[in-house]
N, C-alpha and C positions, 0 to 999 in steps of 0.2 A: 823616417819609418812609412808613413800610413802611402807615403806615393809607393813606395815600393809594393807593398802590400797590394795597393790597387792594381799596378802595374801586374804582377801575378793575377790575379783574381780576371784582368783582361784577357792577357792572354789566356791564360784556361778556358774562358769561353769562349773563343775565338776558334781554340782546337778543338772542343767539344761540339759545338755549332758542323767546326768542319768536319768531324767524325758523323754528326748524326747528317748533315748532306752527304757524304757519300756513301752511308747507309741506305740513305733514301734514295738514291741516284742507282743504288744494285737492286733493292728491292724493285724500281722502276723497269731497270733494265729486266731481271728476272719474269716480270709479270707480261713484262711486251714478248718475252722468248716465248713465256707461255701463252700467250694469247696466240701467238702464230702458230704454234705447234699445235694448239687447239682449233684455231681457223682449217690448217691444214688436214688433221684428222679429221674435222668435221665435213670438208670436201671429198675426202675420200672416201666417209663412212658414204654422204648423200651418193655419191657413184657407183656403191657398192649395194645401196637400198633399192636406188633405183633397178640398176640389173638384177636384185632379187625378186624385185616386181613385177619386171618383165615377165620376169619364168616362170611366173606362179599360175599353175594352175586352177582351173573354177571350182578351186573346191574349198569349204568355209575349215579354218582351223580348227582341231577337234582338242586345243589347249580354251584353261577355263579360264574367262577375262580378268581381269584384273580388279575391273567393279564393274560384277557382273548385271546390276541393276542401271547402270548406266550403257551397258552396255546390251541390251535387249534391241534385237531388230525386227523381232518376228513374234505373233502368236497363232494361238489354234483359233479356228475358229470353232464354235461349240456346236455349229450347226451341220458344218455340212465339211469338220475335221481338216479346209484347206489350210496350210502354214499362210499365212499373211502377214504382209508388210505393216509394222506401228505404225512409219509412216511414208509418205510419199517420194524423201529420199532414197529409200532401200529399194534396193532388187527386185522385184517378185518372179520372176523367172528362177525359182527354186526347185529342191524333191529335196523329200526327206526320206530316208530309206527305214525301213521298221520290220524288223525278225520277230513275230509269236514263239510262242513253245519252247523256248531256249530255259538252261543248256541242257538239249535234248542227247543228240548223238552227232551234232555236226555246227553246231553254234561256235565253240573254238575256232572250227578252222574254217565258216565263214570271217570270223570278227579277223585272224589271221590275213588272210586276204584283202578283207578291206585297208589296212593298217597299212596292207605293205604300198597301199596305193592313197593313203592319206584319206581316205573316205569315210565318214564319221555317220552313224545310226543310231537307233535305240533298237536294245535287245528287251525285248519283254517277259518277264521271267515268271514260269511257273512255281510255284513253292513246294511242289512235288518233287521237283526236280535237285533241290536243292536242299535233300534234307540229310541227306549222303555225303559224308566225305567228300567221294570224288565229284559229285554234284557243286558241293563247294567252291573243290578245285577250282571249277571249270569256272565257273561265275568270277572269282577270281581273275584268272588269268584275260575274260575278255575286260572287267574294272580295269585292272590293272594294264592293259590298251590303250584307254580313254577313252572306253564307248558310256554312253547314257544307258544304265539301266531302268527299267520301266515294270510295273508289278500287272500279273497278267492272272491274278486269283491262284490259289493255292492247288485248287485239283480242276480248274477251267469246267465250272460248269454254266447252264445260262441263268442266271442269277436270278431270272423271275421266275423261276422252278421252285427257289429255297424263300425258307424265311428268313427274314431281317438281319437275326441275331447268325444266322448262317454265314447270311452276304457278308456280314462285319468281319466276325472271325475268318473268310475267305481273304480278304481285303487285306486286312493289318496282320494276320500271322506272316503274311508273305513280304509284307514292309520289313518286322522284324525279320526274320530269316536275310534278308537282303542287306540289312545293318547291320548285322551278326556279322555276315561276309568284309561288308567292303566299309564298312564308317560310315553310311550314305544311305537317306531315306529317299528311296523312290521318288523323283519330283513329277511322274504321267503313269497316267492309268489305261489297259486298254481292257473291257470289260470281255469276254468266253463271246465270240458268236456275235459281238456288238451291242447286245442288251443291257443299258445302265437303265437302274431303278430309280426311285427317289431314295431309298436308301442308298447304295452308292453313289449318290449327289449327294449324300450328305457326309458320308464321309469324306470327299474327295476336300471338301470345305473345311472338315475340321484336320485332317492331314495336311491341308494345303499342296495341295495336287492337282494338276489336269488331266481332264477324259481325253482320252479322244480316240477314236475309229479310224477311218481309215478313207479315201477317196475309189482305190481300187488292190485289186490282187485276184491272183488266178491261180499260184503254185498249189491250190488242193481236188481243182478240174482237173479231171482224166484228159483232157484234151491238153495239158500243159502241162504236165510230167516227166517233161525231159528238156536237157538244158538250152536246146536251142528253139524249140517251140515257145518254154515259160519265155528265153529273153526276147525272142521277137515279139510276142504281145506287149510285153512291160514297157516296151521303148517306140510300142508302136499303134496301142489303142489310144481312141479316142480320146479316153479319159486324163491322158497324159496332159496337164494342162497347169501355168502356174501356179503354184505350191502345190505340190501332188504329194501326197500322202501314201506312201508305197508299203502295202502290208505284205510280207512272204513270212517264211516257216522255218523250222530248223529241218529242212528236207534236203536229202541228197543231191537230187534236180535243182533242188535252189543254191546248194553249194557248188555246183559245178558250174551255175548261170552266171551268180553275182558278181564278179568283176567285168563279166561281157555287159550287164545290165547297167552299173556303175559305168563305167567306160561310156558306153553309149549315151546315159542319159548325158554325159559333159560332151559327148560332142554333139549333143543336137541342144548345147547352151546354154544346159542347168547348172546352176551353181548344188551342190549337195552338203544343204544346211545341218549345220553345229545345232545341234538339240541346245549346248548351254546358252546359245541367242532366240532359244525361246522363253519367253517369257512364263513363270510358276510361283502362285503366291508366295512358295516357301522360300523358295529364293528371292522376293523381295523381303523378305523379313532380316 
């Protein structure tokens, strides 16, 4: 009887072992098949990626980097407002497009034209333009298109002519209005007339913002209030150098010239830098 039971046990073990071997072989076959498919897919994706890379224009992506802190490539020189590479491996031949006094009359159309050619920019907002529902809607349109929103104070005063308390109010009120519309605090500040103060510097530190002026701009001068004259000077000025920080405004002639300016910069070999790639204290946090 024991002999019979032993034989049955041995037979069961052999059958079970055979099943496990078959299962293992099937799994191995499936794994090999998946690996082959994965390698084939990887090859196709690599080929597609190379083709896509070759077709790219020299415009930085407007999408938010997955890891913003590690993705920073540039910073704003606090003295010159030049956009500078963080390290030597980063391309220095970039230009930053900025538009002040937004969103008054033409900012949305300017944003739409830039979006159509995937050109990033900062729109520096005056709080007085976003107190109304119409102004809020315009700001939301610009923000939803992926553009950076900066603070240009509430009523555009020369900060050096008003009290420290009023200076704070001018900056913080606009920050709050922008936050209510976009859900995001501004990372960049531009003082009206380029005049900063000890108070504005202190507010920048408290709010984790970067203060910047510009390297050149012309659209408020009488000689450059046509699209042709403005495009020409913006592209051919002696101040167009690596890291140029271009100042423009919410004006009709600027609106008409914006695409030719952006495309002209690209033709000259400049990359239009994405503000998401410019470091700021708040983003680091």
